[in-house]
C-alpha positions in Angstrom: 88.3 104.7 169.3 91.8 102.7 168.1 89.5 101.5 165.2 88.5 105.2 164.9 92.3 106.2 164.7 92.7 103.0 162.5 90.8 104.5 159.6 92.1 107.9 160.1 95.3 106.5 159.3 94.0 104.7 156.1 92.2 107.5 155.2 95.1 109.8 155.2 97.8 107.3 153.7 95.0 107.0 150.5 95.1 110.4 150.2 98.8 110.8 149.9 98.9 108.4 147.5 97.5 110.4 145.0 98.7 114.0 145.3 98.0 116.7 143.2 99.2 117.5 139.8 102.2 119.0 139.7 102.6 122.3 137.3 105.5 121.0 135.6 102.5 118.2 134.4 100.2 120.8 133.3 102.2 122.7 131.5 102.9 119.4 129.5 99.3 119.1 129.1 98.8 122.6 127.9 101.5 122.6 125.5 99.9 118.9 124.1 96.4 120.9 124.0 98.1 123.8 121.9 99.8 121.3 118.9 96.8 119.6 118.5 94.8 122.6 118.4 96.9 123.7 115.9 97.1 120.4 113.8 93.8 120.4 114.1 93.7 123.7 112.9 96.6 122.8 109.9 94.4 120.0 108.7 91.1 121.7 108.1 93.5 123.5 105.6 94.7 120.7 104.3 91.4 119.3 103.1 90.7 122.3 101.6 93.6 122.5 99.7 93.1 118.6 98.3 89.4 119.5 98.0 89.9 122.6 95.4 93.0 120.5 93.6 90.8 117.6 93.3 87.9 119.0 92.1 89.4 120.7 89.2 87.7 118.9 85.6 88.9 115.2 85.4 88.8 115.2 81.9 89.6 111.3 80.4 92.9 112.6 78.9 94.6 113.9 81.5 93.5 111.3 83.7 95.4 108.6 81.5 98.3 111.1 81.5 98.5 111.5 85.1 97.9 107.5 86.0 100.8 106.7 83.3 103.3 109.9 85.2 102.6 107.6 88.5 103.4 104.4 87.5 106.7 105.2 86.0 107.2 107.8 88.7 107.2 104.9 91.4 110.1 104.6 93.2 111.7 107.2 91.0 112.0 104.6 88.3 112.1 107.1 85.3 114.0 108.9 87.0 116.8 106.4 87.1 116.3 105.5 83.7 116.5 109.1 82.1 120.2 109.4 83.5 121.1 105.9 82.6 119.6 106.5 78.9 122.2 110.4 79.6 125.1 108.2 80.3 124.8 106.0 77.8 124.1 108.0 74.5 125.3 111.8 76.0 128.8 111.1 76.1 132.1 112.1 74.6 133.1 109.8 71.2 135.1 107.0 72.1 134.5 107.5 76.1 133.2 104.3 77.7 129.5 105.1 79.8 130.5 104.9 83.6 127.5 103.9 85.9 128.8 104.6 89.2 126.4 107.5 89.5 123.9 105.9 88.1 124.1 103.2 90.9 124.7 105.5 93.5 121.9 107.3 92.4 119.7 104.1 92.7 120.9 103.1 96.0 119.9 106.1 97.5 116.9 106.9 95.7 115.1 103.8 96.7 116.7 104.1 100.2 114.8 107.4 100.8 111.7 105.7 99.7 112.0 102.6 101.7 112.4 105.0 104.6 109.8 106.8 103.9 106.9 104.0 102.7 107.9 102.0 105.9 109.1 103.7 109.0 107.8 107.1 108.9 104.3 105.9 107.5 103.9 103.4 109.6 104.8 106.2 112.5 102.2 108.3 111.6 99.5 106.2 110.2 97.5 108.8 108.1 94.3 107.5 106.0 94.3 108.4 102.5 91.9 111.0 101.5 89.5 108.4 100.0 89.1 107.0 103.4 88.4 110.3 104.9 86.3 112.2 102.3 83.1 110.9 100.8 83.4 113.3 97.8 87.0 112.8 97.0 87.8 111.8 93.5 89.9 108.8 93.1 91.6 108.2 89.7 93.2 104.7 89.0 93.6 101.9 91.4 93.4 102.3 95.5 97.0 102.7 97.2 97.5 100.5 99.8 100.1 101.9 102.7 99.5 104.8 104.2 98.9 108.6 103.3 102.0 110.7 105.2 104.6 111.5 103.5 103.7 110.7 99.5 106.1 108.0 98.8 106.2 109.2 94.9 107.5 112.9 96.2 110.0 112.0 98.5 111.7 110.0 95.1 111.1 111.9 93.1 112.8 115.2 95.2 115.3 113.2 96.0 116.1 112.7 92.7 115.8 116.3 91.4 118.3 117.4 94.7 120.9 114.7 93.0 120.0 115.3 89.9 120.5 119.7 90.9 124.2 118.4 92.3 125.3 116.3 88.9 123.9 118.9 86.5 123.1 122.3 88.0 122.5 123.9 84.0 118.9 122.0 84.0 118.3 122.4 87.4 115.0 124.1 86.4 113.9 120.7 84.6 114.7 118.5 87.5 112.6 120.2 90.4 109.7 120.9 87.8 109.1 117.7 87.5 109.6 116.7 91.0 106.6 119.9 91.6 104.3 117.9 88.9 104.9 115.2 90.4 103.3 116.2 93.6 100.6 117.8 92.3 99.9 114.5 90.4 99.1 112.6 93.5 96.7 115.3 94.8 95.3 115.4 91.8 94.9 111.5 91.2 93.1 111.6 94.9 95.7 109.4 96.4 97.1 112.6 98.7 97.0 115.5 100.6 99.0 118.6 99.8 100.4 117.7 103.4 101.6 114.5 102.2 103.1 115.9 99.3 104.9 118.8 100.9 106.1 116.2 103.7 107.5 114.3 100.8 109.6 116.9 99.4 111.1 118.3 102.9 111.7 114.2 103.6 113.1 113.1 100.1 115.7 116.2 99.8 116.1 115.8 103.9 117.2 112.0 103.6 118.6 111.9 100.4 121.3 114.7 101.9 121.7 112.6 104.7 122.1 109.4 103.1 125.1 111.0 100.9 127.1 111.2 103.8 127.5 107.6 104.2 130.7 106.3 103.2 130.1 104.5 99.6 128.8 107.9 98.0 130.5 110.4 96.7 129.3 114.1 95.7 128.2 114.1 92.3 130.7 116.0 90.1 129.3 119.4 89.0 128.3 118.5 84.9 126.8 121.5 82.6 126.6 118.9 79.6 125.8 115.7 79.9 128.9 114.7 77.5 
C-alpha cells in the first residue's frame, strides 16, 4: 500500500511539473501565426512582381547600361562624384570650392550602406532571387551577400534625401535617379521588389537618423549649385 501511495504521489508531482499552456502563451502563438501567414502572402506578391519585372525583354545594350549603372552606384559612389564635380566647377568666380558637404555626405552615405549591408542583411538573411527561383534572369556577376534590404537602393535614397535638403530645385532629378536604381536591382535579378522597397525606406530613415549626429550639420538650402 505504501509503495502504491508513493507511486501516486510521484505521478501527481510529475503532472504538476507540466501545467497546461497559459492563455497568454496561446495568444502569443496565435499572433505569431497570424504574422507568418501575412508574410507568406506578401512573399507571394513580392515574387510575382519580381517575375513581371525580371521577365521583361533584356536586350544586350540595355543589360550593359544597367550593369554599368549598378557598378557606379555601388556604395553611392556616383552620387558623391557628382556632388564633388558640382562643388568644383559650379561656383561663383573667385570663390574656393567647399568640400564640407561632400565629406559629410560621404561619411553618412557610407554609414547607411554599412548598416544595411551587414547588421540588417545578416539579421534577415533572405536569399537572392536567383537562389530561390530557377527561372530568374541574372544579369552580371552573382552578388555574394544576402538580399534584404537592397544596399544599392539604400545608398541612393539616402543620397537623394541629402541632396533634397541641399538642392531642393533639383529634387525631382534626385528621386527619379534613386527610383531608377531601385528598378535596376530587380531588372538585373539581384533583388526582389520588397528588397528595394525596404532599401528605400531604410536609406531615408537611416540618413535622417544619422543626420542628428554631432558632426553633421544640416545642409544649407541652395537652389543653384553656384
